[in-house]
C-alpha positions, 0 to 999 in steps of 0.5 A: 345662566341663572336668573331671578324673576318676579322675586323668585330665585332658583334654588340649586343644590351646591353639587348640581351642575348647571351648564353656563349655556343653560337658562334657569329662571324663576321659581325653580328648585334643582336637587342634589347631584342633578344636571342641566346641560348646554342649551337647556331651558328651565322656565319657572316664570308661570309656576314652580318647577321642582326637579329632584335628586340625581336627575339629568336635563340633557342638551336643548331640553325645554322644561316649562308649564303654566301650572306647578310641575314636578320631576322626580329623582333619578330621571333622565330626560334626553336631548331636545325633549319638551317637558310641559307635563304636570309630573314625572315620577322617579326612575323615568327615562324620557327619550330624545325629542319626546314631547310631554304635554300639559297635565300629563303624568308619568309613573315611576320606572317608565320609559317614554320613547324617543320622538314620542308625544304624550297627549295632554292629560294622559296618565301613564302608570308605573312601569309603562313602556310608551312610544308613538305619536300620539304616545300609547302604552306598548307594554311593561318596562323589563328588568333589563330596561330598569337596569339600563335606566339606573345605569344611565343615571349613575353614569350621569351623576359621575360625569356631573361630579367630574364637570364640577371638579373641573370647575365647569 
């Protein structure tokens, strides 16, 4: 479901896939080849949310914030994640059920492990491997992990096109 709020209309690229059971409202911009899967909620009611190209917001994720929020290109956000942070840079994997709190910023080519909780205001440098509650940086992302991020994004861009071509 796509809705306007306070005279703000979601801007969604024509080749983005938005599930009919997702909820996108207000000041939201979604880029080329991106996808929002069943049960996901993207609420741009307090502030603008900008989502880049080739980015996936999987089933039952929540994206919301009280201040402007930016999610970059080639980002994969796993099932059930709560995204309340300020920024996720390009080429990031956010694991299932992870929580990113207010003001946090995630650097490019980083991985946030499943069920991790990134603390309010935490700044995560590029190429960081982050896990835990609270989340801590455990090391650098390996070349193999970067390849896995890139492969996952490519596969989701393909399935996004299949869903659109199927009329869904």
